[in-house]
DRENZABA-741647 format. One record per residue: residue in three letters; residue number from 1; y, x, z negated of N, C-alpha, C in turn. Coordinates in pm, whole numbers. Each point is the difference from the previous one (the first is absolute). Example, Ala and Ser with C-alpha at 12.3 -4.5 7.8 and 13.67 -1.06 7.14 Angstrom:
<nodes>
<ALA, 1, <-569, 1319, -780>, <119, -89, 0>, <120, 90, 0>>
<SER, 2, <105, -35, 72>, <119, 82, -6>, <109, -77, -73>>
</nodes>
This chain:
<nodes>
<MET, 1, <-120, 83, 0>, <120, -83, 0>, <125, 86, 0>>
<THR, 2, <-3, 105, -84>, <115, 90, -8>, <26, 68, 134>>
<ALA, 3, <-106, 45, 64>, <13, 65, 131>, <57, -96, 104>>
<LYS, 4, <-45, -128, -8>, <46, -100, 96>, <151, -20, -13>>
<TRP, 5, <44, -19, -125>, <144, -21, -21>, <81, 125, 34>>
<LEU, 6, <-58, 116, -21>, <67, 124, 35>, <22, 8, 149>>
<CYS, 7, <-101, -43, 79>, <10, 1, 146>, <109, -96, 48>>
<VAL, 8, <3, -119, -65>, <103, -97, 36>, <139, 55, -29>>
<PHE, 9, <15, 62, -116>, <128, 59, -39>, <43, 108, 99>>
<CYS, 10, <-96, 83, 41>, <29, 106, 96>, <47, -58, 133>>
<ALA, 11, <-67, -108, 44>, <36, -63, 127>, <140, -57, -6>>
<VAL, 12, <33, -68, -111>, <133, -57, -16>, <106, 110, -3>>
<THR, 13, <-28, 108, -73>, <94, 110, -11>, <24, 64, 136>>
<THR, 14, <-107, 18, 78>, <11, 59, 133>, <85, -86, 91>>
<THR, 15, <-22, -133, -6>, <76, -92, 83>, <148, 4, -37>>
<ALA, 16, <28, -1, -130>, <139, 6, -45>, <66, 130, 45>>
<GLY, 17, <-76, 109, -10>, <54, 129, 43>, <31, 3, 148>>
<ALA, 18, <-88, -60, 81>, <22, -5, 145>, <124, -82, 33>>
<ALA, 19, <20, -110, -76>, <118, -84, 22>, <127, 74, -36>>
<ASP, 20, <-2, 71, -115>, <116, 78, -41>, <32, 108, 102>>
<ASP, 21, <-104, 65, 52>, <17, 105, 99>, <62, -58, 127>>
<ALA, 22, <-48, -118, 42>, <52, -64, 120>, <147, -37, -18>>
<ALA, 23, <34, -52, -118>, <139, -38, -26>, <92, 121, 9>>
<ALA, 24, <-42, 111, -55>, <81, 122, 4>, <17, 50, 143>>
<LEU, 25, <-106, -7, 79>, <6, 43, 139>, <91, -91, 81>>
<LEU, 26, <-6, -130, -26>, <85, -94, 72>, <146, 19, -38>>
<ASP, 27, <28, 33, -125>, <137, 30, -40>, <53, 120, 78>>
<LYS, 28, <-85, 101, 18>, <41, 117, 79>, <22, -39, 146>>
<ALA, 29, <-82, -92, 50>, <15, -44, 138>, <133, -73, 20>>
<VAL, 30, <36, -84, -96>, <129, -70, 7>, <115, 99, 1>>
<ASP, 31, <-9, 100, -87>, <104, 102, -7>, <10, 78, 131>>
<ALA, 32, <-116, 36, 57>, <-2, 73, 128>, <58, -86, 111>>
<PHE, 33, <-32, -130, 0>, <48, -91, 103>, <153, -10, -6>>
<ARG, 34, <52, -14, -120>, <145, -15, -16>, <75, 129, 30>>
<LYS, 35, <-58, 114, -33>, <65, 128, 30>, <-3, 30, 150>>
<ASN, 36, <-95, -59, 71>, <-10, 23, 143>, <110, -73, 78>>
<GLU, 37, <41, -115, -50>, <93, -85, 76>, <130, 69, 40>>
<PRO, 38, <67, 76, -89>, <125, 64, 42>, <-18, 104, 111>>
<LYS, 39, <-122, 48, 19>, <-24, 103, 101>, <5, -56, 142>>
<GLN, 40, <7, -133, 12>, <7, -59, 133>, <127, 42, 73>>
<LYS, 41, <101, 47, -73>, <124, 43, 64>, <-23, 114, 98>>
<ASN, 42, <-111, 71, -15>, <-31, 114, 87>, <-82, -39, 123>>
<TRP, 43, <-29, -130, 16>, <-92, -41, 106>, <51, -122, 76>>
<ASN, 44, <-40, -9, 126>, <18, -119, 82>, <-139, -55, 32>>
<TRP, 45, <-8, -125, 39>, <-130, -56, 39>, <17, -121, 90>>
<GLN, 46, <-105, -28, 74>, <-11, -122, 78>, <-126, -73, -42>>
<ILE, 47, <8, -132, -2>, <-111, -85, -42>, <-34, -97, 112>>
<VAL, 48, <-127, -6, 37>, <-47, -94, 101>, <-91, -102, -67>>
<GLU, 49, <32, -128, 16>, <-77, -107, -64>, <-57, -94, 105>>
<THR, 50, <-128, -32, -15>, <-64, -98, 87>, <-49, -117, -86>>
<ARG, 51, <3, -121, 57>, <-45, -119, -70>, <-82, -86, 95>>
<GLU, 52, <-108, -56, -53>, <-78, -93, 78>, <-63, -104, -90>>
<LEU, 53, <-18, -117, 55>, <-66, -110, -71>, <-146, -1, 43>>
<VAL, 54, <-93, -7, -96>, <-143, 4, 33>, <-69, -126, -51>>
<ASP, 55, <-113, -34, 62>, <-78, -114, -45>, <-98, 44, -109>>
<ARG, 56, <-87, -89, -41>, <-94, 31, -109>, <-99, 109, 36>>
<SER, 57, <-19, 24, 129>, <-90, 107, 43>, <71, 133, 18>>
<GLY, 58, <132, 1, -23>, <76, 123, 15>, <51, 25, 140>>
<ASN, 59, <-16, -98, 89>, <47, 15, 136>, <147, -40, 10>>
<ALA, 60, <79, 79, 73>, <142, -28, 14>, <22, -124, 84>>
<VAL, 61, <83, -93, -51>, <35, -120, 75>, <145, 5, 47>>
<GLN, 62, <81, 87, -62>, <138, 18, 46>, <51, 134, -51>>
<LYS, 63, <64, 74, 90>, <63, 126, -35>, <152, -19, 2>>
<PHE, 64, <68, 61, -95>, <145, -13, -10>, <68, 129, 44>>
<PRO, 65, <128, -7, 36>, <68, 121, 49>, <-5, 116, -100>>
<VAL, 66, <-32, 118, 53>, <4, 121, -81>, <145, 29, -36>>
<VAL, 67, <24, 45, -122>, <135, 36, -39>, <1, 146, -47>>
<THR, 68, <97, 75, 51>, <19, 139, -42>, <130, 9, -78>>
<SER, 69, <-8, 55, -120>, <120, 19, -82>, <21, 149, -24>>
<GLU, 70, <120, 34, -44>, <34, 140, -26>, <73, 12, -133>>
<SER, 71, <-5, 119, -58>, <76, 26, -121>, <147, 18, 38>>
<VAL, 72, <85, -67, -74>, <145, 6, 25>, <68, 52, -125>>
<ILE, 73, <97, 89, 15>, <70, 59, -113>, <129, -76, -27>>
<ARG, 74, <13, -53, -119>, <122, -69, -40>, <111, 103, -27>>
<GLY, 75, <119, -52, -19>, <114, 86, -28>, <-15, 76, -130>>
<ASP, 76, <-77, -57, -97>, <-16, 67, -129>, <-123, 91, -3>>
<GLY, 77, <-65, 17, 115>, <-115, 90, 9>, <-134, -67, -19>>
<ARG, 78, <-2, -123, -51>, <-127, -70, -15>, <-50, -46, 137>>
<ARG, 79, <-128, -36, 5>, <-59, -39, 127>, <-53, -142, -3>>
<CYS, 80, <-12, -56, 117>, <-67, -129, 15>, <-76, 3, 132>>
<ASN, 81, <-78, -102, 27>, <-67, -15, 128>, <69, -110, 78>>
<ALA, 82, <26, 23, 127>, <64, -99, 86>, <-73, -4, 134>>
<VAL, 83, <-1, -117, 63>, <-73, -17, 125>, <59, 87, 110>>
<LEU, 84, <-87, 71, 69>, <39, 85, 114>, <-32, -69, 132>>
<THR, 85, <-122, -54, 12>, <-39, -71, 122>, <-96, -113, -32>>
<TRP, 86, <3, -102, 83>, <-102, -107, 0>, <-89, 19, 123>>
<GLY, 87, <-130, -19, -17>, <-94, 23, 108>, <18, -92, 119>>
<ASP, 88, <63, -118, -22>, <20, -93, 110>, <138, 14, 63>>
<GLY, 89, <73, 106, -37>, <129, 26, 63>, <118, -66, -67>>
<LYS, 90, <-20, -73, -108>, <109, -63, -72>, <95, 107, -54>>
<LYS, 91, <133, -21, 19>, <96, 98, -51>, <7, -10, -153>>
<PRO, 92, <-18, 111, -73>, <4, -5, -145>, <135, -47, -53>>
<TYR, 93, <-4, -71, -109>, <121, -49, -66>, <86, 117, -46>>
<LEU, 94, <129, -6, 30>, <96, 106, -36>, <-43, 138, 50>>
<ALA, 95, <-59, 2, 118>, <-53, 126, 55>, <107, 106, 15>>
<GLU, 96, <124, -40, 26>, <107, 96, 24>, <97, 10, -118>>
<ALA, 97, <-37, -61, -113>, <88, 3, -118>, <-15, 131, -75>>
<ASP, 98, <89, 23, -96>, <-11, 123, -79>, <-114, -13, -100>>
<PRO, 99, <-49, 113, -54>, <-118, -2, -87>, <13, -91, -121>>
<ASP, 100, <117, -7, -63>, <15, -83, -118>, <-20, -148, 33>>
<ASP, 101, <52, -43, 114>, <-19, -140, 41>, <-146, -28, 33>>
<ARG, 102, <-63, 94, 67>, <-142, -19, 34>, <-85, -9, -126>>
<CYS, 103, <32, 84, -98>, <-75, -2, -126>, <24, -129, -76>>
<GLN, 104, <126, -45, -4>, <31, -122, -72>, <-75, -118, 58>>
<ALA, 105, <-18, -1, 130>, <-72, -110, 66>, <-146, -5, -43>>
<MET, 106, <-55, 115, -44>, <-141, 7, -36>, <-24, -12, -151>>
<GLU, 107, <108, -16, -79>, <-14, 3, -146>, <-98, -106, -51>>
<ALA, 108, <2, -117, 62>, <-83, -111, -50>, <-145, 9, 46>>
<ILE, 109, <-32, 98, 82>, <-136, 13, 54>, <-72, 110, -76>>
<ARG, 110, <-91, -39, -88>, <-69, 96, -87>, <-144, 19, 45>>
<PRO, 111, <-54, 120, -19>, <-143, 19, 29>, <-84, -82, -97>>
<PRO, 112, <-117, -48, 42>, <-77, -92, -84>, <-70, 63, -118>>
<PHE, 113, <-38, 127, 14>, <-88, 61, -97>, <75, 94, -93>>
<PRO, 114, <-3, -21, -133>, <71, 87, -93>, <-90, 108, -59>>
<PRO, 115, <-1, 122, 54>, <-89, 105, -52>, <17, 26, -149>>
<VAL, 116, <125, 12, -46>, <22, 29, -142>, <-49, -115, -86>>
<GLY, 117, <12, -123, 49>, <-50, -115, -74>, <-149, 10, -29>>
<VAL, 118, <-74, 57, 94>, <-143, 22, -21>, <-22, 116, -97>>
<LEU, 119, <74, 107, 17>, <-22, 121, -80>, <37, -17, -147>>
<VAL, 120, <88, -94, -33>, <37, -20, -141>, <-100, -90, -72>>
<ASN, 121, <-98, -53, 72>, <-105, -82, -61>, <-105, 91, -63>>
<HIS, 122, <-14, -6, -132>, <-93, 89, -70>, <-136, -64, -27>>
<HIS, 123, <-29, -113, 63>, <-135, -56, -7>, <-86, 80, 98>>
<ALA, 124, <-31, 122, -37>, <-57, 95, 96>, <-101, 93, -65>>
<LYS, 125, <-82, 59, 87>, <-95, 101, -46>, <-22, 101, 112>>
<VAL, 126, <-34, 122, -39>, <-28, 105, 97>, <-141, -18, 54>>
<LEU, 127, <-13, -8, 131>, <-132, -15, 62>, <-63, 135, 30>>
<SER, 128, <82, 92, 48>, <-52, 133, 35>, <116, 97, 10>>
<ARG, 129, <-34, 128, -7>, <102, 103, 21>, <-64, 124, 59>>
<SER, 130, <79, 66, 83>, <-43, 128, 58>, <118, 96, -11>>
<SER, 131, <-13, 114, 63>, <108, 98, -8>, <122, -45, 80>>
<THR, 132, <-18, -99, 88>, <111, -43, 86>, <42, -145, -19>>
<ILE, 133, <-93, -87, -42>, <29, -144, -5>, <-50, -62, -130>>
<VAL, 134, <82, -87, -59>, <-41, -81, -114>, <1, -146, 45>>
<THR, 135, <-110, -70, -19>, <-11, -139, 42>, <2, -91, -123>>
<ILE, 136, <90, -99, 2>, <20, -90, -113>, <-15, -144, 46>>
<ALA, 137, <-72, -80, -78>, <-13, -144, 27>, <98, -74, -90>>
<ILE, 138, <73, -96, 57>, <97, -78, -74>, <-35, -148, 12>>
<GLU, 139, <-3, -69, -113>, <-27, -143, -4>, <129, -78, -25>>
<PRO, 140, <8, -124, 44>, <120, -81, -26>, <27, -13, -150>>
<ASP, 141, <126, -12, -33>, <44, -18, -138>, <67, -137, -11>>
<LYS, 142, <-75, -99, -44>, <50, -138, -4>, <116, -17, -97>>
<SER, 143, <15, 91, -96>, <108, -13, -97>, <138, 27, 62>>
<LYS, 144, <3, 58, 121>, <127, 33, 63>, <30, -83, 124>>
<LEU, 145, <-75, -108, 20>, <19, -81, 120>, <132, -76, 0>>
<LYS, 146, <65, -9, -115>, <130, -68, -7>, <111, 97, -40>>
<ASP, 147, <-23, 129, 18>, <100, 100, -31>, <126, -26, 85>>
<PRO, 148, <119, 19, -56>, <123, -25, 77>, <17, 93, 120>>
<ASN, 149, <-66, 115, -3>, <7, 94, 112>, <-105, -38, 105>>
<SER, 150, <45, -31, 120>, <-92, -47, 104>, <-103, 106, 39>>
<ASP, 151, <39, 128, -1>, <-95, 107, 33>, <-110, 10, -105>>
<VAL, 152, <37, -16, -128>, <-99, 4, -107>, <-94, -119, 11>>
<ARG, 153, <55, -120, 26>, <-82, -120, 16>, <-102, 18, 111>>
<CYS, 154, <48, 49, 112>, <-88, 15, 117>, <-103, 110, -25>>
<GLY, 155, <46, 113, -54>, <-94, 109, -29>, <-108, -41, -97>>
<ALA, 156, <36, -85, -97>, <-97, -47, -99>, <-101, -97, 59>>
<SER, 157, <26, -48, 120>, <-89, -95, 67>, <-102, 67, 91>>
<ILE, 158, <12, 131, 14>, <-78, 72, 101>, <-118, 75, -62>>
<ARG, 159, <-116, -18, 59>, <-118, 80, -33>, <-2, 115, 101>>
<ALA, 160, <8, 122, -49>, <21, 112, 92>, <-86, 120, -33>>
<THR, 161, <-20, 82, 101>, <-57, 134, -16>, <107, 99, 43>>
<VAL, 162, <34, 91, -89>, <107, 95, 25>, <-58, 141, 4>>
<LYS, 163, <34, 74, 104>, <-39, 140, 9>, <124, 86, -19>>
<LEU, 164, <-1, 84, -102>, <113, 87, -30>, <-28, 143, 43>>
<ASP, 165, <102, 67, 47>, <-9, 143, 25>, <-12, 71, -135>>
<ALA, 166, <-107, 73, -21>, <-27, 61, -130>, <108, 100, -41>>
<ALA, 167, <62, 64, 95>, <100, 103, -32>, <134, -59, -40>>
<THR, 168, <41, -110, 66>, <136, -53, -21>, <1, -139, -64>>
<SER, 169, <-115, -66, -5>, <-14, -137, -50>, <63, -103, 93>>
<PHE, 170, <45, 41, 119>, <55, -97, 93>, <-113, -82, 63>>
<PRO, 171, <21, -132, 21>, <-105, -81, 62>, <-23, 37, 146>>
<LEU, 172, <-124, 30, 34>, <-38, 27, 138>, <-34, -130, 73>>
<ARG, 173, <-59, -94, -74>, <-41, -127, 59>, <-8, -106, -109>>
<ILE, 174, <48, -118, 31>, <-19, -118, -86>, <-61, -109, 87>>
<GLU, 175, <-115, -47, -43>, <-70, -106, 73>, <-28, -114, -97>>
<GLY, 176, <20, -123, 44>, <-24, -107, -95>, <7, -139, 59>>
<GLU, 177, <-8, -96, -92>, <12, -141, 35>, <86, -69, -105>>
<VAL, 178, <74, -100, 44>, <80, -79, -92>, <-92, -106, -59>>
<ALA, 179, <-34, 16, -128>, <-99, -86, -64>, <62, -108, -88>>
<GLU, 180, <128, 15, -35>, <67, -98, -85>, <128, -48, 68>>
<SER, 181, <76, -83, -70>, <111, -72, 63>, <136, 69, -10>>
<GLY, 182, <7, 121, -58>, <129, 62, -24>, <76, 44, 123>>
<CYS, 183, <-68, 12, 114>, <69, 34, 125>, <44, -124, 77>>
<ASP, 184, <-51, -117, -42>, <37, -124, 66>, <149, -24, -19>>
<GLY, 185, <60, -60, 99>, <142, -30, -13>, <54, -57, 129>>
<SER, 186, <124, -45, -7>, <65, -54, 119>, <127, 80, 27>>
<PHE, 187, <49, -10, 121>, <121, 71, 39>, <72, -80, 107>>
<VAL, 188, <129, 21, 9>, <79, -61, 107>, <3, 98, 115>>
<PRO, 189, <-56, -35, 115>, <-11, 95, 111>, <135, 52, 46>>
<VAL, 190, <4, 130, 28>, <117, 60, 62>, <-13, -19, 151>>
<ASN, 191, <103, -54, 61>, <-6, -28, 143>, <124, 57, 67>>
<HIS, 192, <-15, 119, 61>, <114, 66, 63>, <20, -40, 145>>
<TYR, 193, <-96, -66, 60>, <4, -21, 144>, <26, -144, 41>>
<GLU, 194, <-3, -93, -95>, <24, -141, 30>, <85, -60, -111>>
<THR, 195, <56, -116, 27>, <82, -68, -100>, <-79, -104, -79>>
<VAL, 196, <-127, -13, 30>, <-84, -98, -68>, <-15, 38, -148>>
<THR, 197, <21, -95, -88>, <-17, 23, -142>, <-135, -54, -45>>
<ARG, 198, <-77, 81, -70>, <-132, -39, -44>, <-6, -18, -151>>
<ALA, 199, <-85, -90, -42>, <-24, -19, -143>, <-85, 116, -51>>
<PRO, 200, <-7, 18, -133>, <-85, 107, -54>, <-143, -8, 51>>
<MET, 201, <-60, 116, 23>, <-137, 10, 49>, <-83, 81, -98>>
<THR, 202, <-131, -15, 10>, <-92, 72, -88>, <-24, 141, 54>>
<SER, 203, <1, 98, -90>, <-25, 138, 39>, <-144, 16, 48>>
<ASN, 204, <-19, 83, 104>, <-135, 26, 50>, <-79, 93, -92>>
<PHE, 205, <70, 92, -67>, <-68, 93, -90>, <-17, -71, -134>>
<ARG, 206, <-115, -64, -16>, <-26, -80, -119>, <-149, 4, -30>>
<LYS, 207, <-44, -82, -95>, <-140, -4, -39>, <-89, -17, 122>>
<GLY, 208, <-100, 87, 12>, <-89, -1, 116>, <29, 110, 99>>
<SER, 209, <114, 67, -14>, <33, 111, 90>, <-80, 125, -35>>
<THR, 210, <-32, 78, 101>, <-61, 132, -21>, <85, 103, 74>>
<PHE, 211, <-9, 126, -42>, <87, 101, 59>, <-51, 139, -32>>
<TRP, 212, <51, 97, 71>, <-10, 140, -40>, <120, 77, 56>>
<VAL, 213, <44, 98, -78>, <114, 83, 38>, <-37, 145, -27>>
<GLU, 214, <32, 88, 96>, <-28, 143, -17>, <130, 80, 13>>
<TRP, 215, <15, 99, -88>, <116, 89, 2>, <-43, 140, 45>>
<SER, 216, <91, 68, 69>, <-23, 138, 42>, <118, 86, -45>>
<LEU, 217, <-29, 126, -31>, <106, 92, -42>, <57, 70, 122>>
<GLU, 218, <129, -23, 24>, <72, 68, 108>, <66, 124, -60>>
<LYS, 219, <-33, 117, 53>, <48, 124, -60>, <123, 55, 72>>
<ASP, 220, <92, 51, -80>, <121, 62, 50>, <-35, 121, 87>>
<LYS, 221, <69, 12, 114>, <-31, 108, 93>, <35, 138, -55>>
<THR, 222, <92, 5, -94>, <39, 130, -55>, <-84, 40, -120>>
<GLY, 223, <-90, -91, -42>, <-86, 30, -113>, <58, -37, -135>>
<ASP, 224, <111, -75, -1>, <63, -42, -125>, <-74, -123, -55>>
<PRO, 225, <-76, 13, -110>, <-77, -113, -52>, <88, -115, -49>>
<GLU, 226, <127, 28, -33>, <91, -105, -46>, <38, -96, 112>>
<LYS, 227, <-28, 40, 124>, <31, -87, 113>, <-125, -67, 58>>
<ASN, 228, <-117, 31, -56>, <-121, -69, 43>, <12, -148, -34>>
<PHE, 229, <-55, -85, 86>, <20, -144, -17>, <-129, -76, 29>>
<TRP, 230, <-43, -81, -98>, <-114, -89, 21>, <49, -128, 68>>
<ILE, 231, <-68, -41, 107>, <41, -120, 70>, <-123, -83, 36>>
<ALA, 232, <15, -131, -6>, <-111, -91, 36>, <-15, 1, 151>>
<THR, 233, <-101, 68, 48>, <-16, 18, 144>, <-80, -111, 67>>
<VAL, 234, <-93, -61, -73>, <-83, -106, 57>, <-14, -113, -102>>
<GLN, 235, <18, -124, 47>, <-16, -117, -86>, <-73, -109, 77>>
<HIS, 236, <-80, -78, -74>, <-72, -112, 61>, <2, -118, -97>>
<TYR, 237, <33, -118, 52>, <5, -121, -81>, <-75, -112, 71>>
<SER, 238, <-79, -75, -76>, <-66, -121, 48>, <37, -112, -96>>
<GLN, 239, <74, -100, 51>, <61, -99, -87>, <-38, -142, 41>>
<PRO, 240, <-14, -90, -98>, <-33, -140, 32>, <108, -62, 88>>
<TRP, 241, <-42, -91, 88>, <93, -68, 89>, <-15, -151, -14>>
<ASP, 242, <112, -70, -8>, <-2, -145, -25>, <29, -82, 124>>
<ASN, 243, <-20, 59, 118>, <24, -71, 125>, <141, -57, 7>>
<LEU, 244, <95, 85, -26>, <141, -37, 11>, <43, 6, 147>>
<ALA, 245, <113, -62, 29>, <48, -4, 138>, <77, 125, 37>>
<VAL, 246, <43, 78, -100>, <80, 119, 27>, <-43, 114, -91>>
<LEU, 247, <29, 120, 44>, <-19, 120, -80>, <132, 75, -3>>
<TYR, 248, <42, 45, -120>, <122, 77, -14>, <-33, 145, -35>>
<TYR, 249, <63, 93, 68>, <-1, 140, -44>, <118, 71, 63>>
<TRP, 250, <54, 94, -76>, <116, 77, 40>, <116, -88, 48>>
<GLY, 251, <21, -111, -70>, <113, -86, 29>, <-12, -81, 128>>
<ARG, 252, <-123, -13, 50>, <-20, -74, 124>, <-105, -108, -18>>
<GLN, 253, <20, -113, 69>, <-94, -111, -3>, <-83, 0, 128>>
<LEU, 254, <-133, 3, -16>, <-91, -1, 114>, <-84, -126, -2>>
<PRO, 255, <-14, -71, 112>, <-85, -120, 2>, <-147, 35, -9>>
<VAL, 256, <-76, -81, -72>, <-146, 16, -11>, <-64, -111, 82>>
<ARG, 257, <-76, 39, 101>, <-52, -97, 97>, <-149, -29, -20>>
<HIS, 258, <-64, 69, -93>, <-144, -19, -20>, <-31, -13, -148>>
<GLU, 259, <-107, -70, -30>, <-47, -5, -137>, <-72, 130, -34>>
<GLY, 260, <20, 48, -120>, <-64, 123, -40>, <-44, -5, -144>>
<HIS, 261, <-74, 103, -40>, <-54, 6, -137>, <72, 105, -84>>
<ARG, 262, <31, 117, 60>, <68, 106, -73>, <100, 71, 91>>
<LEU, 263, <105, 53, -62>, <99, 79, 71>, <-28, 147, -30>>
<ILE, 264, <-18, 79, 105>, <-31, 142, -13>, <124, 81, 37>>
<LYS, 265, <37, 92, -88>, <114, 88, 28>, <-43, 144, -18>>
<ASP, 266, <31, 84, 100>, <-27, 143, -9>, <132, 75, 17>>
<VAL, 267, <17, 103, -81>, <126, 76, -3>, <-31, 148, 11>>
<LYS, 268, <68, 69, 92>, <-14, 145, 13>, <138, 64, -5>>
<THR, 269, <12, 104, -81>, <129, 67, -20>, <-10, 146, 41>>
<THR, 270, <99, 46, 76>, <8, 139, 41>, <127, 60, -58>>
<ALA, 271, <-14, 109, -75>, <115, 64, -65>, <38, 128, 71>>
<GLN, 272, <129, 32, -6>, <51, 125, 56>, <106, 53, -95>>
<GLU, 273, <-6, 128, -29>, <96, 57, -95>, <141, -1, 58>>
<PHE, 274, <94, -41, -87>, <140, -4, 38>, <61, 138, -23>>
<VAL, 275, <48, 62, 104>, <56, 135, -10>, <150, -10, -19>>
<VAL, 276, <50, 65, -104>, <143, -2, -26>, <76, 56, 120>>
<GLY, 277, <101, -75, 41>, <78, 46, 114>, <-42, -68, 129>>
<SER, 278, <-116, -67, -1>, <-42, -71, 119>, <76, -131, 10>>
<GLU, 279, <3, -57, 116>, <75, -125, 23>, <-99, -114, 16>>
<LEU, 280, <21, -106, -76>, <-84, -119, 12>, <64, -93, 99>>
<VAL, 281, <-79, -54, 90>, <50, -96, 98>, <-66, -134, -31>>
<PHE, 282, <81, -101, -29>, <-53, -132, -31>, <13, -86, 124>>
<LYS, 283, <-112, -48, 49>, <3, -78, 124>, <20, -148, -32>>
</nodes>
């Protein structure tokens, strides 16, 4: 009997230790993520996004125009993403405006997935570790589903597997599914291309969505580690679809002509180091 209870105690202690270890690693990941953000001033990038509606078998029933966006530098040095081209030839909104106006037009358009929201969730345990990668499993935290911070609410709703770079603790990949309701919500669509006013709509990134995001380290050409920048180079989203008549993205309304089961979005980002003294041309 004593041996049995000793084994149970050991198992509980090991589990608690793994959870504590995971929490500490995730705290380091959050710190690394936040310290990386200011380094974007040294880099430019272009993002290509594709979207398609698929049926229950995964077959595409409608493809939507590809959109290419670029990093734009505001007057205060901060950056935003603004539309560069539409795949169907549509002229981008404020294409010839100054960077601050282009950025302001995009303020209301937020990316769906909050990486830090996932990383601050300590309902986690270490699955494996090697000399290069630490893999952590994160479970939803129902106690935070009504947190006033939308990123925390959404992150607490996600069941995820996180792979961290062992040397820097920066996330290499986050893969998961939205298992709870904290990402659910409505929004008033931004419509830059028409005068039609729409009522609030339901967000596509909600319970039932699956995704994965991968980051790559872009290294400074001169070898200065302070200018190295982690950037999300590849992203994939599969989101529930409610057979709506329209789809909104990047401030544009697109008609939906077919019934579908899920909306698939793929994102690829290409980064290039910004060289001091070079001239940026905004098209």
